[in-house]
C-alpha positions in Angstrom: -13.3 13.3 -22.5 -13.8 9.6 -21.7 -13.0 7.7 -18.7 -10.7 5.5 -20.7 -8.0 8.3 -21.1 -7.7 8.6 -17.3 -5.6 6.4 -16.4 -2.3 5.1 -18.2 -3.2 7.1 -21.7 -1.1 9.6 -22.6 0.5 11.0 -26.1 2.7 12.9 -28.7 3.0 16.2 -30.8 4.9 17.8 -33.2 5.1 20.4 -35.6 7.3 21.1 -38.6 8.6 25.0 -38.5 11.3 26.3 -39.8 14.6 26.1 -37.0 16.2 29.2 -37.3 19.6 29.6 -36.0 20.0 29.5 -32.5 23.1 31.7 -30.5 24.9 31.3 -27.3 22.7 28.8 -25.7 24.1 26.8 -22.8 22.6 23.9 -24.1 25.1 24.6 -27.2 22.9 24.9 -29.6 24.3 27.5 -31.8 25.8 24.9 -34.1 22.5 23.5 -35.3 22.9 26.3 -38.5 26.0 24.3 -39.6 28.3 21.1 -39.4 29.0 17.6 -41.0 26.1 15.1 -40.7 27.1 11.8 -38.7 26.0 8.6 -38.1 26.8 6.5 -34.9 26.4 2.5 -34.8 25.2 1.2 -31.6 27.5 -0.2 -29.1 25.2 -3.3 -27.9 23.4 -4.4 -30.7 21.4 -1.6 -31.6 21.1 -0.4 -35.6 21.6 2.9 -37.4 18.7 3.9 -39.6 18.7 5.8 -42.7 18.0 9.0 -40.8 14.2 9.7 -40.9 11.2 7.6 -41.6 9.1 10.7 -42.1 10.2 13.4 -43.9 10.2 15.4 -40.3 13.0 13.5 -39.2 16.9 12.6 -39.6 18.1 14.1 -42.7 21.9 15.4 -44.0 21.6 18.8 -42.1 24.0 18.6 -38.7 24.2 19.7 -35.6 27.3 19.5 -33.3 26.5 16.0 -31.7 27.7 14.4 -28.6 26.7 11.3 -29.1 26.2 8.7 -26.0 26.1 5.2 -27.4 25.0 2.5 -24.8 26.3 2.0 -21.9 27.2 5.2 -20.5 27.2 4.0 -16.9 27.2 7.4 -15.8 26.7 8.6 -12.2 24.7 11.6 -11.9 26.1 14.6 -9.7 23.8 13.8 -7.2 22.2 10.7 -7.3 23.9 7.2 -7.0 23.6 3.9 -9.4 22.6 0.7 -8.8 25.6 -1.8 -7.2 23.8 -4.4 -9.0 26.4 -6.4 -11.1 26.1 -6.1 -15.1 23.3 -3.3 -14.7 23.8 -2.7 -18.4 23.7 -5.5 -19.8 20.6 -6.6 -17.9 19.2 -3.3 -18.9 20.1 -4.3 -22.7 18.1 -7.6 -22.2 14.9 -5.9 -20.9 15.0 -3.7 -24.0 15.2 -6.6 -25.9 12.5 -8.3 -24.6 10.6 -5.1 -24.3 11.4 -4.4 -28.4 10.3 -8.2 -29.0 7.1 -8.2 -27.3 5.7 -4.9 -28.0 7.5 -3.2 -31.1 5.5 -4.2 -34.8 5.5 -2.6 -37.7 2.9 -0.3 -39.0 2.7 1.0 -42.6 6.0 2.4 -43.1 6.8 2.8 -39.6 7.0 1.0 -36.5 4.5 1.3 -33.2 4.3 0.3 -29.8 0.8 -2.2 -29.0 -0.9 -2.9 -26.5 -1.9 -6.9 -26.8 -4.1 -6.5 -23.9 -6.3 -3.5 -24.9 -7.0 -5.0 -28.4 -3.9 -4.5 -29.8 -3.9 -0.7 -29.8 -1.4 1.7 -29.3 -1.2 5.0 -27.2 0.9 7.6 -27.5 2.6 7.2 -24.0 3.7 3.7 -25.6 5.3 5.8 -28.2 6.8 7.9 -25.9 9.0 5.4 -24.1 9.5 3.4 -27.1 11.7 7.0 -28.5 12.8 7.2 -24.9 14.2 4.1 -24.9 15.7 3.8 -28.6 17.4 7.3 -28.2 19.2 6.0 -25.0 19.8 2.7 -26.7 21.2 4.6 -29.6 18.6 2.5 -32.4 18.3 4.7 -34.7 16.4 2.7 -36.3 13.5 2.0 -34.1 13.7 5.5 -32.9 12.9 6.3 -36.8 9.9 3.9 -37.1 8.5 5.2 -34.1 8.5 9.1 -35.4 7.1 8.4 -38.4 4.4 6.3 -36.9 3.8 9.4 -34.5 3.4 12.1 -37.3 1.1 9.9 -39.2 -1.4 10.1 -36.3 -1.0 13.9 -35.9 -4.2 15.7 -34.8 -5.6 19.1 -36.3 -3.2 21.2 -33.8 -0.2 19.1 -35.1 0.0 16.3 -31.6 -0.6 12.6 -31.6 -4.4 11.9 -30.8 -3.4 9.6 -27.8 -5.2 6.6 -28.5 -5.3 4.5 -32.0 -6.5 1.0 -33.1 -4.5 -1.8 -34.6 -5.9 -1.0 -37.9 -4.3 2.3 -37.5 -7.6 4.1 -36.9 -7.7 7.1 -34.0 -10.1 5.2 -31.8 -14.1 6.6 -31.0 -12.8 7.9 -27.8 -9.0 8.6 -28.9 -8.7 12.1 -29.9 -6.6 14.5 -28.7 -3.4 14.7 -27.1 -1.8 13.9 -23.8 0.8 15.9 -22.5 2.9 13.6 -20.7 3.5 11.7 -23.6 4.4 14.6 -25.4 7.2 15.5 -23.1 8.9 12.5 -23.5 8.7 12.6 -27.3 10.4 16.4 -27.5 12.8 14.8 -24.8 13.5 11.7 -26.7 14.2 14.4 -30.2 16.4 16.8 -28.4 18.2 13.8 -27.2 18.5 11.9 -30.4 20.0 15.3 -32.4 22.6 15.0 -29.8 22.6 11.3 -29.9 22.8 11.3 -34.4 23.9 14.5 -35.4 20.7 15.5 -37.3 19.5 18.8 -36.7 16.0 18.2 -38.0 15.5 16.1 -34.9 15.8 19.2 -32.3 13.9 21.5 -35.3 11.2 18.8 -34.2 11.8 19.2 -30.7 11.7 22.8 -30.4 8.4 22.8 -32.8 6.9 20.3 -30.4 8.1 22.8 -27.4 6.2 25.9 -28.6 3.0 23.5 -29.7 2.9 22.1 -26.2 3.5 25.7 -24.8 0.5 26.8 -26.6 -2.0 24.1 -26.4 -1.3 22.4 -23.2 -0.4 24.9 -20.3 -2.6 27.1 -18.4 -2.7 30.8 -17.7 -1.0 30.0 -14.8 1.6 27.6 -15.8 -0.1 24.8 -14.8 0.2 21.8 -17.0 -3.2 21.3 -18.5 -3.8 17.2 -19.2 -4.1 17.6 -23.3 -4.5 19.8 -25.7 -8.4 19.0 -26.6 -10.0 17.5 -22.6 -9.2 18.7 -19.2 -10.2 22.6 -19.8 -11.6 22.1 -16.6 -8.8 23.1 -13.8 -7.4 20.1 -13.2 -4.3 17.9 -13.6 -2.2 15.3 -13.3 0.9 15.5 -10.9 2.7 12.5 -12.6 2.9 14.5 -15.7 5.3 16.7 -14.4 8.9 16.4 -15.6 11.0 19.5 -14.4 14.2 18.1 -15.6 12.8 18.7 -18.9 11.5 21.5 -18.7 14.9 23.0 -18.2 15.9 21.6 -21.4 12.8 22.8 -23.0 14.1 26.3 -22.1 16.9 26.1 -23.5 15.6 24.9 -26.7 13.3 27.0 -27.0 14.5 30.2 -25.3 11.2 30.5 -23.7 12.0 31.1 -19.7 8.4 30.3 -18.9 9.5 26.3 -18.8 12.1 26.8 -16.0 10.4 29.8 -14.4 6.5 29.8 -14.3 5.7 26.6 -15.5 8.4 24.8 -13.3 7.6 26.7 -10.2 3.8 26.4 -10.4 4.2 23.0 -10.8 6.0 22.2 -7.5 3.6 24.2 -5.5 1.4 20.9 -6.8 3.5 18.6 -5.9 4.1 20.0 -2.8 0.4 20.8 -2.1 -0.6 16.8 -2.7 2.2 14.7 -2.0 1.1 14.6 1.8 3.8 12.9 4.5 4.6 10.3 2.2 4.8 11.5 -1.3 2.3 9.8 -2.5 0.6 11.5 -4.9 -3.0 11.4 -6.2 -3.7 10.2 -10.2 -5.2 13.8 -10.7 -5.9 16.6 -8.5 -7.2 20.0 -9.3 -6.1 23.7 -9.0 -7.4 23.8 -5.7 -5.6 20.4 -4.7 -8.9 18.3 -4.3 -7.3 15.1 -4.8 -8.9 12.6 -7.3 -7.6 8.8 -6.8 -5.0 7.1 -4.8 -1.4 6.7 -5.7 -2.1 4.1 -8.3 -1.3 3.8 -12.0 -0.6 7.2 -13.3 0.4 8.6 -10.0 3.0 5.8 -10.1 5.6 7.7 -12.4 6.0 10.5 -10.8 9.2 9.4 -8.4 11.0 9.1 -12.2 10.3 12.5 -13.4 10.9 14.4 -10.2 14.0 11.9 -9.6 15.4 12.9 -12.7 15.3 16.9 -11.7 17.1 15.7 -8.4 19.6 13.5 -9.8 20.8 16.1 -13.0 20.4 19.3 -11.3 20.6 19.2 -7.5 17.0 20.4 -7.1 16.0 21.2 -3.3 12.3 20.9 -4.5 12.5 17.3 -5.6 15.2 15.9 -3.2 12.5 17.4 -0.3 9.6 15.0 -2.2 12.1 12.0 -2.7 12.9 12.0 1.0 9.6 11.6 1.7 8.3 9.1 -0.9 12.0 7.4 -0.9 11.6 6.4 3.0 8.2 5.2 2.5 9.2 2.6 -0.4 12.4 1.7 1.7 10.7 1.0 4.7 8.3 -1.5 2.8 11.0 -3.1 1.0 11.3 -3.1 -3.0 10.1 -6.7 -3.4 6.8 -6.2 -1.4 6.0 -2.5 -3.2 2.1 -3.1 -4.2 0.4 -1.4 -6.8 -2.1 1.3 -5.2 -1.6 3.2 -2.0 -4.4 5.7 -0.4 -2.4 9.3 0.0 -2.6 7.8 3.8 -0.1 5.0 3.0 -2.6 2.6 3.3 -2.2 -0.7 0.8 -5.0 -0.7 -1.8 -3.4 -3.6 -4.1 -0.8 -5.9 -3.5 0.3 -7.0 -7.3 4.3 -6.6 -7.7 5.3 -5.2 -11.2 7.7 -2.6 -12.0 5.4 0.3 -12.8 5.5 0.8 -9.1 8.9 -0.6 -8.3 10.9 0.8 -10.7 10.3 4.1 -10.0 10.2 3.7 -6.5 14.0 2.5 -7.3 14.8 5.8 -8.9 13.8 7.3 -5.6 16.5 5.2 -3.8 18.8 6.7 -6.5 18.6 9.7 -3.9 19.7 8.1 -0.7 18.0 4.8 -0.1 20.6 2.2 -1.7 18.1 -0.8 -0.6 15.5 0.3 -2.4 17.9 0.9 -5.1 19.8 -2.1 -5.9 16.2 -4.3 -4.3 14.1 -2.4 -7.1 16.6 -3.0 -9.9 17.2 -6.6 -9.3 13.8 -6.9 -9.4 13.6 -5.7 -12.5 16.8 -7.3 -13.9 15.0 -10.7 -12.7 12.1 -10.1 -15.8 10.1 -7.6 -13.7 7.8 -10.1 -12.3 4.7 -11.9 -13.5 3.0 -9.0 -14.9 4.3 -8.6 -18.3 1.6 -6.6 -19.8 2.9 -3.6 -22.2 2.7 -0.4 -19.4 4.8 -2.5 -16.7 7.6 -3.7 -19.0 7.6 -0.2 -20.5 8.3 1.3 -17.4 10.8 -1.2 -16.3 13.2 -0.5 -19.1 13.0 3.3 -19.0 13.5 2.8 -15.1 16.4 0.4 -15.3 17.9 2.8 -17.8 17.5 5.6 -15.1 19.1 3.3 -12.4 22.1 2.0 -14.5 23.2 5.0 -15.2 22.5 5.0 -19.0 19.4 8.0 -18.8 22.1 10.7 -18.5 21.4 14.3 -18.9 21.7 15.1 -22.5 22.4 19.4 -21.3 25.2 18.7 -19.8 26.6 16.8 -23.0 
């Protein structure tokens, strides 16, 4: 796999299989076999779409939806929300700015572009966009992004990780990336709740099954993708345990909330050190490769969800370390790379690092939480790149109580 893939590039998948009736799951999926179709307009400027920008999305068959129109302002059971005033309106503004800057038409769909990288698209961006759109109740954008994902599947029905501005798979862009696949699958499952379409649920379930086939090692470790990283290596920040509990319920595969969850928490514990600063990449024997940089920076957000939503003690152990580290530095002073021993390597300030640190603040560091949210609300600093602004939106949704736990709906 080319070196360009190693930093900040990920992506999505999906398969189109029949969805059987799912009985008696705690995620309330039994109703997927019937019901009345519903649309729900956005409460804050998002618009509804037709229910499917691709043949695999939307549709008239419904599930028993429990929509969550923006804003929710819903405190998770184990964490605090920011106390910054007008948090939801600031989040709405951040989303509008992100969408206006980075979402563009592409054929019959929409894509998230990277202006600083020859205006290409990476699958991680599609995942962020679908997450943001479903939580903002913006169905038109969601369906347009999903259409583009489906159009760029690889042979395994997973999205190739990098697509040129002309719509072709880049020469170094073949194969999927696991973290983006997770985000897209979770977004699809959330969409089935938000808009009452069982076709989204079907697509999410199919994606979860495809990930299990192509992106999970025999011991439960997350592979980097479906076509690269077959040597024993993994990215700690790809681990999204709150998602995996939902994936177990949707698929009926208990390995997601058992072996896979436990193995990746074991990896996290072994590489997080005294400050919670994980490397960008590690191996099965914990030979760390890289600093806490532009991959690793997402870890507090992903682990934070599991503590905030589920009270997972292993997540709290991690958040206590990294939250204390960044709380001592102060939100606005957080730089954009650290050694694993806590030494600052670069001191550029942006929301790729400050936003996820703020999510860690939700677990007991209110000054860190409010400082990070305020930084995002004020525009997120001078770095207005695709990556930092995408994470600005995602983490502001979380800190304001608008990235909610769909499994409890």
